[in-house]
mmCIF file of the N, C-alpha and C atoms, coordinates in Angstrom:
data_MODEL
# 
_entry.id   MODEL 
# 
loop_
_atom_site.group_PDB 
_atom_site.id 
_atom_site.type_symbol 
_atom_site.label_atom_id 
_atom_site.label_alt_id 
_atom_site.label_comp_id 
_atom_site.label_asym_id 
_atom_site.label_entity_id 
_atom_site.label_seq_id 
_atom_site.pdbx_PDB_ins_code 
_atom_site.Cartn_x 
_atom_site.Cartn_y 
_atom_site.Cartn_z 
_atom_site.occupancy 
_atom_site.B_iso_or_equiv 
_atom_site.pdbx_formal_charge 
_atom_site.auth_seq_id 
_atom_site.auth_comp_id 
_atom_site.auth_asym_id 
_atom_site.auth_atom_id 
_atom_site.pdbx_PDB_model_num 
ATOM 1   N N  . MET A 1 1  ? 53.922 -61.445 240.143 1.00 0.00 ? 1  MET A N  1 
ATOM 2   C CA . MET A 1 1  ? 54.490 -60.295 239.465 1.00 0.00 ? 1  MET A CA 1 
ATOM 3   C C  . MET A 1 1  ? 54.150 -59.021 240.250 1.00 0.00 ? 1  MET A C  1 
ATOM 4   N N  . ILE A 1 2  ? 55.096 -58.148 240.377 1.00 0.00 ? 2  ILE A N  1 
ATOM 5   C CA . ILE A 1 2  ? 54.923 -56.912 241.132 1.00 0.00 ? 2  ILE A CA 1 
ATOM 6   C C  . ILE A 1 2  ? 54.025 -55.961 240.336 1.00 0.00 ? 2  ILE A C  1 
ATOM 7   N N  . SER A 1 3  ? 52.980 -55.469 240.965 1.00 0.00 ? 3  SER A N  1 
ATOM 8   C CA . SER A 1 3  ? 52.080 -54.537 240.281 1.00 0.00 ? 3  SER A CA 1 
ATOM 9   C C  . SER A 1 3  ? 52.761 -53.178 240.121 1.00 0.00 ? 3  SER A C  1 
ATOM 10  N N  . GLU A 1 4  ? 52.364 -52.469 239.094 1.00 0.00 ? 4  GLU A N  1 
ATOM 11  C CA . GLU A 1 4  ? 52.897 -51.129 238.888 1.00 0.00 ? 4  GLU A CA 1 
ATOM 12  C C  . GLU A 1 4  ? 52.482 -50.219 240.043 1.00 0.00 ? 4  GLU A C  1 
ATOM 13  N N  . ARG A 1 5  ? 51.333 -50.494 240.629 1.00 0.00 ? 5  ARG A N  1 
ATOM 14  C CA . ARG A 1 5  ? 50.863 -49.700 241.781 1.00 0.00 ? 5  ARG A CA 1 
ATOM 15  C C  . ARG A 1 5  ? 51.826 -49.824 242.950 1.00 0.00 ? 5  ARG A C  1 
ATOM 16  N N  . LEU A 1 6  ? 52.235 -51.052 243.282 1.00 0.00 ? 6  LEU A N  1 
ATOM 17  C CA . LEU A 1 6  ? 53.178 -51.248 244.381 1.00 0.00 ? 6  LEU A CA 1 
ATOM 18  C C  . LEU A 1 6  ? 54.558 -50.710 244.014 1.00 0.00 ? 6  LEU A C  1 
ATOM 19  N N  . ALA A 1 7  ? 55.035 -51.032 242.832 1.00 0.00 ? 7  ALA A N  1 
ATOM 20  C CA . ALA A 1 7  ? 56.358 -50.550 242.408 1.00 0.00 ? 7  ALA A CA 1 
ATOM 21  C C  . ALA A 1 7  ? 56.398 -49.027 242.408 1.00 0.00 ? 7  ALA A C  1 
ATOM 22  N N  . GLY A 1 8  ? 55.338 -48.403 241.916 1.00 0.00 ? 8  GLY A N  1 
ATOM 23  C CA . GLY A 1 8  ? 55.288 -46.939 241.890 1.00 0.00 ? 8  GLY A CA 1 
ATOM 24  C C  . GLY A 1 8  ? 55.318 -46.339 243.287 1.00 0.00 ? 8  GLY A C  1 
ATOM 25  N N  . LEU A 1 9  ? 54.582 -46.944 244.202 1.00 0.00 ? 9  LEU A N  1 
ATOM 26  C CA . LEU A 1 9  ? 54.573 -46.471 245.584 1.00 0.00 ? 9  LEU A CA 1 
ATOM 27  C C  . LEU A 1 9  ? 55.977 -46.592 246.184 1.00 0.00 ? 9  LEU A C  1 
ATOM 28  N N  . LEU A 1 10 ? 56.621 -47.725 245.982 1.00 0.00 ? 10 LEU A N  1 
ATOM 29  C CA . LEU A 1 10 ? 57.968 -47.915 246.524 1.00 0.00 ? 10 LEU A CA 1 
ATOM 30  C C  . LEU A 1 10 ? 58.959 -46.931 245.913 1.00 0.00 ? 10 LEU A C  1 
ATOM 31  N N  . ARG A 1 11 ? 58.888 -46.745 244.599 1.00 0.00 ? 11 ARG A N  1 
ATOM 32  C CA . ARG A 1 11 ? 59.791 -45.781 243.949 1.00 0.00 ? 11 ARG A CA 1 
ATOM 33  C C  . ARG A 1 11 ? 59.557 -44.374 244.488 1.00 0.00 ? 11 ARG A C  1 
ATOM 34  N N  . ARG A 1 12 ? 58.306 -44.002 244.612 1.00 0.00 ? 12 ARG A N  1 
ATOM 35  C CA . ARG A 1 12 ? 57.958 -42.656 245.101 1.00 0.00 ? 12 ARG A CA 1 
ATOM 36  C C  . ARG A 1 12 ? 58.459 -42.449 246.533 1.00 0.00 ? 12 ARG A C  1 
ATOM 37  N N  . GLU A 1 13 ? 58.167 -43.390 247.411 1.00 0.00 ? 13 GLU A N  1 
ATOM 38  C CA . GLU A 1 13 ? 58.529 -43.240 248.818 1.00 0.00 ? 13 GLU A CA 1 
ATOM 39  C C  . GLU A 1 13 ? 60.038 -43.317 249.061 1.00 0.00 ? 13 GLU A C  1 
ATOM 40  N N  . LEU A 1 14 ? 60.740 -44.053 248.210 1.00 0.00 ? 14 LEU A N  1 
ATOM 41  C CA . LEU A 1 14 ? 62.190 -44.191 248.368 1.00 0.00 ? 14 LEU A CA 1 
ATOM 42  C C  . LEU A 1 14 ? 62.963 -43.240 247.455 1.00 0.00 ? 14 LEU A C  1 
ATOM 43  N N  . ALA A 1 15 ? 62.249 -42.384 246.734 1.00 0.00 ? 15 ALA A N  1 
ATOM 44  C CA . ALA A 1 15 ? 62.857 -41.417 245.808 1.00 0.00 ? 15 ALA A CA 1 
ATOM 45  C C  . ALA A 1 15 ? 63.764 -42.112 244.796 1.00 0.00 ? 15 ALA A C  1 
ATOM 46  N N  . LEU A 1 16 ? 63.252 -43.168 244.194 1.00 0.00 ? 16 LEU A N  1 
ATOM 47  C CA . LEU A 1 16 ? 63.970 -43.917 243.164 1.00 0.00 ? 16 LEU A CA 1 
ATOM 48  C C  . LEU A 1 16 ? 63.223 -43.741 241.848 1.00 0.00 ? 16 LEU A C  1 
ATOM 49  N N  . ASP A 1 17 ? 63.853 -43.137 240.889 1.00 0.00 ? 17 ASP A N  1 
ATOM 50  C CA . ASP A 1 17 ? 63.168 -42.854 239.629 1.00 0.00 ? 17 ASP A CA 1 
ATOM 51  C C  . ASP A 1 17 ? 62.943 -44.084 238.766 1.00 0.00 ? 17 ASP A C  1 
ATOM 52  N N  . THR A 1 18 ? 63.945 -44.936 238.679 1.00 0.00 ? 18 THR A N  1 
ATOM 53  C CA . THR A 1 18 ? 63.863 -46.018 237.686 1.00 0.00 ? 18 THR A CA 1 
ATOM 54  C C  . THR A 1 18 ? 64.193 -47.397 238.244 1.00 0.00 ? 18 THR A C  1 
ATOM 55  N N  . PHE A 1 19 ? 64.221 -47.564 239.537 1.00 0.00 ? 19 PHE A N  1 
ATOM 56  C CA . PHE A 1 19 ? 64.587 -48.867 240.102 1.00 0.00 ? 19 PHE A CA 1 
ATOM 57  C C  . PHE A 1 19 ? 63.607 -49.929 239.612 1.00 0.00 ? 19 PHE A C  1 
ATOM 58  N N  . GLU A 1 20 ? 64.139 -51.055 239.183 1.00 0.00 ? 20 GLU A N  1 
ATOM 59  C CA . GLU A 1 20 ? 63.321 -52.146 238.659 1.00 0.00 ? 20 GLU A CA 1 
ATOM 60  C C  . GLU A 1 20 ? 63.075 -53.186 239.750 1.00 0.00 ? 20 GLU A C  1 
ATOM 61  N N  . PHE A 1 21 ? 61.856 -53.266 240.223 1.00 0.00 ? 21 PHE A N  1 
ATOM 62  C CA . PHE A 1 21 ? 61.492 -54.239 241.251 1.00 0.00 ? 21 PHE A CA 1 
ATOM 63  C C  . PHE A 1 21 ? 61.104 -55.554 240.583 1.00 0.00 ? 21 PHE A C  1 
ATOM 64  N N  . ARG A 1 22 ? 61.591 -56.657 241.134 1.00 0.00 ? 22 ARG A N  1 
ATOM 65  C CA . ARG A 1 22 ? 61.244 -57.994 240.653 1.00 0.00 ? 22 ARG A CA 1 
ATOM 66  C C  . ARG A 1 22 ? 60.687 -58.779 241.839 1.00 0.00 ? 22 ARG A C  1 
ATOM 67  N N  . ASP A 1 23 ? 60.070 -59.909 241.566 1.00 0.00 ? 23 ASP A N  1 
ATOM 68  C CA . ASP A 1 23 ? 59.528 -60.736 242.643 1.00 0.00 ? 23 ASP A CA 1 
ATOM 69  C C  . ASP A 1 23 ? 60.574 -61.086 243.685 1.00 0.00 ? 23 ASP A C  1 
ATOM 70  N N  . GLU A 1 24 ? 61.777 -61.362 243.246 1.00 0.00 ? 24 GLU A N  1 
ATOM 71  C CA . GLU A 1 24 ? 62.825 -61.822 244.161 1.00 0.00 ? 24 GLU A CA 1 
ATOM 72  C C  . GLU A 1 24 ? 63.628 -60.693 244.816 1.00 0.00 ? 24 GLU A C  1 
ATOM 73  N N  . THR A 1 25 ? 63.286 -59.427 244.525 1.00 0.00 ? 25 THR A N  1 
ATOM 74  C CA . THR A 1 25 ? 63.996 -58.294 245.125 1.00 0.00 ? 25 THR A CA 1 
ATOM 75  C C  . THR A 1 25 ? 63.801 -58.304 246.640 1.00 0.00 ? 25 THR A C  1 
ATOM 76  N N  . LYS A 1 26 ? 64.914 -58.161 247.344 1.00 0.00 ? 26 LYS A N  1 
ATOM 77  C CA . LYS A 1 26 ? 64.894 -58.115 248.807 1.00 0.00 ? 26 LYS A CA 1 
ATOM 78  C C  . LYS A 1 26 ? 65.174 -56.682 249.263 1.00 0.00 ? 26 LYS A C  1 
ATOM 79  N N  . ALA A 1 27 ? 64.668 -56.324 250.425 1.00 0.00 ? 27 ALA A N  1 
ATOM 80  C CA . ALA A 1 27 ? 64.779 -54.951 250.923 1.00 0.00 ? 27 ALA A CA 1 
ATOM 81  C C  . ALA A 1 27 ? 66.226 -54.466 250.935 1.00 0.00 ? 27 ALA A C  1 
ATOM 82  N N  . PHE A 1 28 ? 67.178 -55.310 251.351 1.00 0.00 ? 28 PHE A N  1 
ATOM 83  C CA . PHE A 1 28 ? 68.565 -54.859 251.453 1.00 0.00 ? 28 PHE A CA 1 
ATOM 84  C C  . PHE A 1 28 ? 69.176 -54.535 250.082 1.00 0.00 ? 28 PHE A C  1 
ATOM 85  N N  . GLU A 1 29 ? 68.535 -54.963 249.016 1.00 0.00 ? 29 GLU A N  1 
ATOM 86  C CA . GLU A 1 29 ? 69.024 -54.687 247.656 1.00 0.00 ? 29 GLU A CA 1 
ATOM 87  C C  . GLU A 1 29 ? 68.533 -53.328 247.127 1.00 0.00 ? 29 GLU A C  1 
ATOM 88  N N  . VAL A 1 30 ? 67.615 -52.717 247.839 1.00 0.00 ? 30 VAL A N  1 
ATOM 89  C CA . VAL A 1 30 ? 66.990 -51.477 247.374 1.00 0.00 ? 30 VAL A CA 1 
ATOM 90  C C  . VAL A 1 30 ? 67.626 -50.292 248.091 1.00 0.00 ? 30 VAL A C  1 
ATOM 91  N N  . PRO A 1 31 ? 68.184 -49.339 247.339 1.00 0.00 ? 31 PRO A N  1 
ATOM 92  C CA . PRO A 1 31 ? 68.791 -48.165 247.967 1.00 0.00 ? 31 PRO A CA 1 
ATOM 93  C C  . PRO A 1 31 ? 67.800 -47.429 248.868 1.00 0.00 ? 31 PRO A C  1 
ATOM 94  N N  . GLY A 1 32 ? 68.214 -47.155 250.096 1.00 0.00 ? 32 GLY A N  1 
ATOM 95  C CA . GLY A 1 32 ? 67.400 -46.383 251.021 1.00 0.00 ? 32 GLY A CA 1 
ATOM 96  C C  . GLY A 1 32 ? 66.382 -47.176 251.824 1.00 0.00 ? 32 GLY A C  1 
ATOM 97  N N  . TRP A 1 33 ? 66.273 -48.486 251.574 1.00 0.00 ? 33 TRP A N  1 
ATOM 98  C CA . TRP A 1 33 ? 65.288 -49.302 252.294 1.00 0.00 ? 33 TRP A CA 1 
ATOM 99  C C  . TRP A 1 33 ? 65.970 -49.918 253.507 1.00 0.00 ? 33 TRP A C  1 
ATOM 100 N N  . ASP A 1 34 ? 65.889 -49.232 254.637 1.00 0.00 ? 34 ASP A N  1 
ATOM 101 C CA . ASP A 1 34 ? 66.456 -49.732 255.886 1.00 0.00 ? 34 ASP A CA 1 
ATOM 102 C C  . ASP A 1 34 ? 65.316 -50.085 256.836 1.00 0.00 ? 34 ASP A C  1 
ATOM 103 N N  . SER A 1 35 ? 65.642 -50.423 258.070 1.00 0.00 ? 35 SER A N  1 
ATOM 104 C CA . SER A 1 35 ? 64.617 -50.895 259.009 1.00 0.00 ? 35 SER A CA 1 
ATOM 105 C C  . SER A 1 35 ? 63.578 -49.819 259.330 1.00 0.00 ? 35 SER A C  1 
ATOM 106 N N  . LEU A 1 36 ? 63.988 -48.571 259.449 1.00 0.00 ? 36 LEU A N  1 
ATOM 107 C CA . LEU A 1 36 ? 63.036 -47.491 259.715 1.00 0.00 ? 36 LEU A CA 1 
ATOM 108 C C  . LEU A 1 36 ? 62.124 -47.279 258.509 1.00 0.00 ? 36 LEU A C  1 
ATOM 109 N N  . ARG A 1 37 ? 62.705 -47.227 257.323 1.00 0.00 ? 37 ARG A N  1 
ATOM 110 C CA . ARG A 1 37 ? 61.913 -47.054 256.100 1.00 0.00 ? 37 ARG A CA 1 
ATOM 111 C C  . ARG A 1 37 ? 60.962 -48.228 255.904 1.00 0.00 ? 37 ARG A C  1 
ATOM 112 N N  . HIS A 1 38 ? 61.368 -49.421 256.348 1.00 0.00 ? 38 HIS A N  1 
ATOM 113 C CA . HIS A 1 38 ? 60.533 -50.607 256.220 1.00 0.00 ? 38 HIS A CA 1 
ATOM 114 C C  . HIS A 1 38 ? 59.180 -50.378 256.914 1.00 0.00 ? 38 HIS A C  1 
ATOM 115 N N  . VAL A 1 39 ? 59.228 -49.888 258.124 1.00 0.00 ? 39 VAL A N  1 
ATOM 116 C CA . VAL A 1 39 ? 58.005 -49.630 258.887 1.00 0.00 ? 39 VAL A CA 1 
ATOM 117 C C  . VAL A 1 39 ? 57.185 -48.543 258.195 1.00 0.00 ? 39 VAL A C  1 
ATOM 118 N N  . GLU A 1 40 ? 57.836 -47.489 257.750 1.00 0.00 ? 40 GLU A N  1 
ATOM 119 C CA . GLU A 1 40 ? 57.137 -46.399 257.068 1.00 0.00 ? 40 GLU A CA 1 
ATOM 120 C C  . GLU A 1 40 ? 56.496 -46.889 255.767 1.00 0.00 ? 40 GLU A C  1 
ATOM 121 N N  . LEU A 1 41 ? 57.223 -47.719 255.020 1.00 0.00 ? 41 LEU A N  1 
ATOM 122 C CA . LEU A 1 41 ? 56.695 -48.253 253.764 1.00 0.00 ? 41 LEU A CA 1 
ATOM 123 C C  . LEU A 1 41 ? 55.476 -49.130 254.006 1.00 0.00 ? 41 LEU A C  1 
ATOM 124 N N  . LEU A 1 42 ? 55.551 -49.975 255.012 1.00 0.00 ? 42 LEU A N  1 
ATOM 125 C CA . LEU A 1 42 ? 54.405 -50.836 255.315 1.00 0.00 ? 42 LEU A CA 1 
ATOM 126 C C  . LEU A 1 42 ? 53.177 -50.014 255.665 1.00 0.00 ? 42 LEU A C  1 
ATOM 127 N N  . THR A 1 43 ? 53.360 -48.937 256.400 1.00 0.00 ? 43 THR A N  1 
ATOM 128 C CA . THR A 1 43 ? 52.249 -48.050 256.746 1.00 0.00 ? 43 THR A CA 1 
ATOM 129 C C  . THR A 1 43 ? 51.658 -47.408 255.494 1.00 0.00 ? 43 THR A C  1 
ATOM 130 N N  . LYS A 1 44 ? 52.515 -46.931 254.596 1.00 0.00 ? 44 LYS A N  1 
ATOM 131 C CA . LYS A 1 44 ? 52.046 -46.330 253.341 1.00 0.00 ? 44 LYS A CA 1 
ATOM 132 C C  . LYS A 1 44 ? 51.304 -47.357 252.491 1.00 0.00 ? 44 LYS A C  1 
ATOM 133 N N  . ILE A 1 45 ? 51.822 -48.578 252.452 1.00 0.00 ? 45 ILE A N  1 
ATOM 134 C CA . ILE A 1 45 ? 51.190 -49.645 251.671 1.00 0.00 ? 45 ILE A CA 1 
ATOM 135 C C  . ILE A 1 45 ? 49.817 -49.975 252.250 1.00 0.00 ? 45 ILE A C  1 
ATOM 136 N N  . GLU A 1 46 ? 49.730 -50.056 253.572 1.00 0.00 ? 46 GLU A N  1 
ATOM 137 C CA . GLU A 1 46 ? 48.428 -50.307 254.211 1.00 0.00 ? 46 GLU A CA 1 
ATOM 138 C C  . GLU A 1 46 ? 47.423 -49.230 253.824 1.00 0.00 ? 46 GLU A C  1 
ATOM 139 N N  . GLU A 1 47 ? 47.854 -47.977 253.842 1.00 0.00 ? 47 GLU A N  1 
ATOM 140 C CA . GLU A 1 47 ? 46.972 -46.865 253.488 1.00 0.00 ? 47 GLU A CA 1 
ATOM 141 C C  . GLU A 1 47 ? 46.570 -46.932 252.016 1.00 0.00 ? 47 GLU A C  1 
ATOM 142 N N  . GLU A 1 48 ? 47.535 -47.152 251.150 1.00 0.00 ? 48 GLU A N  1 
ATOM 143 C CA . GLU A 1 48 ? 47.289 -47.174 249.697 1.00 0.00 ? 48 GLU A CA 1 
ATOM 144 C C  . GLU A 1 48 ? 46.342 -48.291 249.279 1.00 0.00 ? 48 GLU A C  1 
ATOM 145 N N  . PHE A 1 49 ? 46.523 -49.473 249.861 1.00 0.00 ? 49 PHE A N  1 
ATOM 146 C CA . PHE A 1 49 ? 45.760 -50.641 249.439 1.00 0.00 ? 49 PHE A CA 1 
ATOM 147 C C  . PHE A 1 49 ? 44.570 -50.943 250.357 1.00 0.00 ? 49 PHE A C  1 
ATOM 148 N N  . GLY A 1 50 ? 44.418 -50.177 251.429 1.00 0.00 ? 50 GLY A N  1 
ATOM 149 C CA . GLY A 1 50 ? 43.294 -50.382 252.339 1.00 0.00 ? 50 GLY A CA 1 
ATOM 150 C C  . GLY A 1 50 ? 43.346 -51.723 253.055 1.00 0.00 ? 50 GLY A C  1 
ATOM 151 N N  . VAL A 1 51 ? 44.546 -52.110 253.484 1.00 0.00 ? 51 VAL A N  1 
ATOM 152 C CA . VAL A 1 51 ? 44.737 -53.387 254.179 1.00 0.00 ? 51 VAL A CA 1 
ATOM 153 C C  . VAL A 1 51 ? 45.433 -53.138 255.510 1.00 0.00 ? 51 VAL A C  1 
ATOM 154 N N  . ARG A 1 52 ? 45.455 -54.160 256.344 1.00 0.00 ? 52 ARG A N  1 
ATOM 155 C CA . ARG A 1 52 ? 46.199 -54.140 257.608 1.00 0.00 ? 52 ARG A CA 1 
ATOM 156 C C  . ARG A 1 52 ? 47.057 -55.391 257.664 1.00 0.00 ? 52 ARG A C  1 
ATOM 157 N N  . PHE A 1 53 ? 48.314 -55.206 258.013 1.00 0.00 ? 53 PHE A N  1 
ATOM 158 C CA . PHE A 1 53 ? 49.233 -56.331 258.156 1.00 0.00 ? 53 PHE A CA 1 
ATOM 159 C C  . PHE A 1 53 ? 49.372 -56.704 259.616 1.00 0.00 ? 53 PHE A C  1 
ATOM 160 N N  . LYS A 1 54 ? 49.435 -57.987 259.886 1.00 0.00 ? 54 LYS A N  1 
ATOM 161 C CA . LYS A 1 54 ? 49.731 -58.489 261.225 1.00 0.00 ? 54 LYS A CA 1 
ATOM 162 C C  . LYS A 1 54 ? 51.241 -58.646 261.343 1.00 0.00 ? 54 LYS A C  1 
ATOM 163 N N  . SER A 1 55 ? 51.748 -58.506 262.553 1.00 0.00 ? 55 SER A N  1 
ATOM 164 C CA . SER A 1 55 ? 53.195 -58.610 262.778 1.00 0.00 ? 55 SER A CA 1 
ATOM 165 C C  . SER A 1 55 ? 53.755 -59.921 262.261 1.00 0.00 ? 55 SER A C  1 
ATOM 166 N N  . LEU A 1 56 ? 53.068 -61.008 262.501 1.00 0.00 ? 56 LEU A N  1 
ATOM 167 C CA . LEU A 1 56 ? 53.540 -62.319 262.055 1.00 0.00 ? 56 LEU A CA 1 
ATOM 168 C C  . LEU A 1 56 ? 53.612 -62.394 260.533 1.00 0.00 ? 56 LEU A C  1 
ATOM 169 N N  . GLU A 1 57 ? 52.688 -61.763 259.841 1.00 0.00 ? 57 GLU A N  1 
ATOM 170 C CA . GLU A 1 57 ? 52.717 -61.737 258.377 1.00 0.00 ? 57 GLU A CA 1 
ATOM 171 C C  . GLU A 1 57 ? 53.942 -60.989 257.883 1.00 0.00 ? 57 GLU A C  1 
ATOM 172 N N  . VAL A 1 58 ? 54.234 -59.862 258.501 1.00 0.00 ? 58 VAL A N  1 
ATOM 173 C CA . VAL A 1 58 ? 55.354 -59.023 258.090 1.00 0.00 ? 58 VAL A CA 1 
ATOM 174 C C  . VAL A 1 58 ? 56.687 -59.731 258.320 1.00 0.00 ? 58 VAL A C  1 
ATOM 175 N N  . VAL A 1 59 ? 56.809 -60.415 259.440 1.00 0.00 ? 59 VAL A N  1 
ATOM 176 C CA . VAL A 1 59 ? 58.055 -61.118 259.765 1.00 0.00 ? 59 VAL A CA 1 
ATOM 177 C C  . VAL A 1 59 ? 58.368 -62.194 258.729 1.00 0.00 ? 59 VAL A C  1 
ATOM 178 N N  . LYS A 1 60 ? 57.333 -62.782 258.144 1.00 0.00 ? 60 LYS A N  1 
ATOM 179 C CA . LYS A 1 60 ? 57.520 -63.865 257.172 1.00 0.00 ? 60 LYS A CA 1 
ATOM 180 C C  . LYS A 1 60 ? 57.905 -63.369 255.780 1.00 0.00 ? 60 LYS A C  1 
ATOM 181 N N  . LEU A 1 61 ? 57.774 -62.076 255.516 1.00 0.00 ? 61 LEU A N  1 
ATOM 182 C CA . LEU A 1 61 ? 58.088 -61.545 254.197 1.00 0.00 ? 61 LEU A CA 1 
ATOM 183 C C  . LEU A 1 61 ? 59.581 -61.628 253.913 1.00 0.00 ? 61 LEU A C  1 
ATOM 184 N N  . LYS A 1 62 ? 59.932 -62.186 252.765 1.00 0.00 ? 62 LYS A N  1 
ATOM 185 C CA . LYS A 1 62 ? 61.340 -62.323 252.374 1.00 0.00 ? 62 LYS A CA 1 
ATOM 186 C C  . LYS A 1 62 ? 61.695 -61.501 251.145 1.00 0.00 ? 62 LYS A C  1 
ATOM 187 N N  . SER A 1 63 ? 60.673 -61.100 250.374 1.00 0.00 ? 63 SER A N  1 
ATOM 188 C CA . SER A 1 63 ? 60.950 -60.387 249.127 1.00 0.00 ? 63 SER A CA 1 
ATOM 189 C C  . SER A 1 63 ? 59.756 -59.493 248.775 1.00 0.00 ? 63 SER A C  1 
ATOM 190 N N  . VAL A 1 64 ? 59.967 -58.664 247.767 1.00 0.00 ? 64 VAL A N  1 
ATOM 191 C CA . VAL A 1 64 ? 58.889 -57.805 247.296 1.00 0.00 ? 64 VAL A CA 1 
ATOM 192 C C  . VAL A 1 64 ? 57.773 -58.667 246.704 1.00 0.00 ? 64 VAL A C  1 
ATOM 193 N N  . GLY A 1 65 ? 58.131 -59.782 246.111 1.00 0.00 ? 65 GLY A N  1 
ATOM 194 C CA . GLY A 1 65 ? 57.117 -60.704 245.593 1.00 0.00 ? 65 GLY A CA 1 
ATOM 195 C C  . GLY A 1 65 ? 56.231 -61.250 246.705 1.00 0.00 ? 65 GLY A C  1 
ATOM 196 N N  . ASP A 1 66 ? 56.834 -61.562 247.846 1.00 0.00 ? 66 ASP A N  1 
ATOM 197 C CA . ASP A 1 66 ? 56.047 -62.007 249.008 1.00 0.00 ? 66 ASP A CA 1 
ATOM 198 C C  . ASP A 1 66 ? 55.100 -60.906 249.472 1.00 0.00 ? 66 ASP A C  1 
ATOM 199 N N  . LEU A 1 67 ? 55.593 -59.676 249.464 1.00 0.00 ? 67 LEU A N  1 
ATOM 200 C CA . LEU A 1 67 ? 54.769 -58.532 249.858 1.00 0.00 ? 67 LEU A CA 1 
ATOM 201 C C  . LEU A 1 67 ? 53.596 -58.378 248.898 1.00 0.00 ? 67 LEU A C  1 
ATOM 202 N N  . GLN A 1 68 ? 53.855 -58.484 247.593 1.00 0.00 ? 68 GLN A N  1 
ATOM 203 C CA . GLN A 1 68 ? 52.779 -58.378 246.611 1.00 0.00 ? 68 GLN A CA 1 
ATOM 204 C C  . GLN A 1 68 ? 51.755 -59.490 246.808 1.00 0.00 ? 68 GLN A C  1 
ATOM 205 N N  . ALA A 1 69 ? 52.226 -60.700 247.064 1.00 0.00 ? 69 ALA A N  1 
ATOM 206 C CA . ALA A 1 69 ? 51.309 -61.828 247.276 1.00 0.00 ? 69 ALA A CA 1 
ATOM 207 C C  . ALA A 1 69 ? 50.430 -61.592 248.505 1.00 0.00 ? 69 ALA A C  1 
ATOM 208 N N  . LEU A 1 70 ? 51.005 -61.037 249.566 1.00 0.00 ? 70 LEU A N  1 
ATOM 209 C CA . LEU A 1 70 ? 50.236 -60.737 250.775 1.00 0.00 ? 70 LEU A CA 1 
ATOM 210 C C  . LEU A 1 70 ? 49.175 -59.673 250.479 1.00 0.00 ? 70 LEU A C  1 
ATOM 211 N N  . ILE A 1 71 ? 49.558 -58.636 249.766 1.00 0.00 ? 71 ILE A N  1 
ATOM 212 C CA . ILE A 1 71 ? 48.602 -57.592 249.379 1.00 0.00 ? 71 ILE A CA 1 
ATOM 213 C C  . ILE A 1 71 ? 47.474 -58.211 248.552 1.00 0.00 ? 71 ILE A C  1 
ATOM 214 N N  . ASP A 1 72 ? 47.844 -59.049 247.593 1.00 0.00 ? 72 ASP A N  1 
ATOM 215 C CA . ASP A 1 72 ? 46.843 -59.688 246.726 1.00 0.00 ? 72 ASP A CA 1 
ATOM 216 C C  . ASP A 1 72 ? 45.858 -60.525 247.534 1.00 0.00 ? 72 ASP A C  1 
ATOM 217 N N  . ARG A 1 73 ? 46.377 -61.285 248.493 1.00 0.00 ? 73 ARG A N  1 
ATOM 218 C CA . ARG A 1 73 ? 45.488 -62.108 249.338 1.00 0.00 ? 73 ARG A CA 1 
ATOM 219 C C  . ARG A 1 73 ? 44.528 -61.252 250.133 1.00 0.00 ? 73 ARG A C  1 
ATOM 220 N N  . LYS A 1 74 ? 45.015 -60.141 250.637 1.00 0.00 ? 74 LYS A N  1 
ATOM 221 C CA . LYS A 1 74 ? 44.190 -59.289 251.489 1.00 0.00 ? 74 LYS A CA 1 
ATOM 222 C C  . LYS A 1 74 ? 43.191 -58.449 250.690 1.00 0.00 ? 74 LYS A C  1 
ATOM 223 N N  . THR A 1 75 ? 43.476 -58.186 249.441 1.00 0.00 ? 75 THR A N  1 
ATOM 224 C CA . THR A 1 75 ? 42.579 -57.342 248.652 1.00 0.00 ? 75 THR A CA 1 
ATOM 225 C C  . THR A 1 75 ? 41.581 -58.145 247.827 1.00 0.00 ? 75 THR A C  1 
ATOM 226 N N  . THR A 1 76 ? 41.716 -59.458 247.815 1.00 0.00 ? 76 THR A N  1 
ATOM 227 C CA . THR A 1 76 ? 40.769 -60.280 247.041 1.00 0.00 ? 76 THR A CA 1 
ATOM 228 C C  . THR A 1 76 ? 39.778 -60.992 247.940 1.00 0.00 ? 76 THR A C  1 
ATOM 229 N N  . ARG A 1 77 ? 39.758 -60.662 249.196 1.00 0.00 ? 77 ARG A N  1 
ATOM 230 C CA . ARG A 1 77 ? 38.820 -61.295 250.131 1.00 0.00 ? 77 ARG A CA 1 
ATOM 231 C C  . ARG A 1 77 ? 37.444 -60.725 249.991 1.00 0.00 ? 77 ARG A C  1 
# 
């Protein structure tokens, strides 16, 4: 399940007031989430959650749920 912390960060950074993020939401389904914003969002997420993503981890992400799961794995170590 997508945390309110992650959803709030994504809404704030993409200037989306009420977009509903679900586990299966993909970047192309989100208004304003293009390849440049993708890199910027990952940087903001790393800063917010105090984690670092490896390139191989990022390439494997298919949905916002995958992103949340990766954050969860990195923050529970």
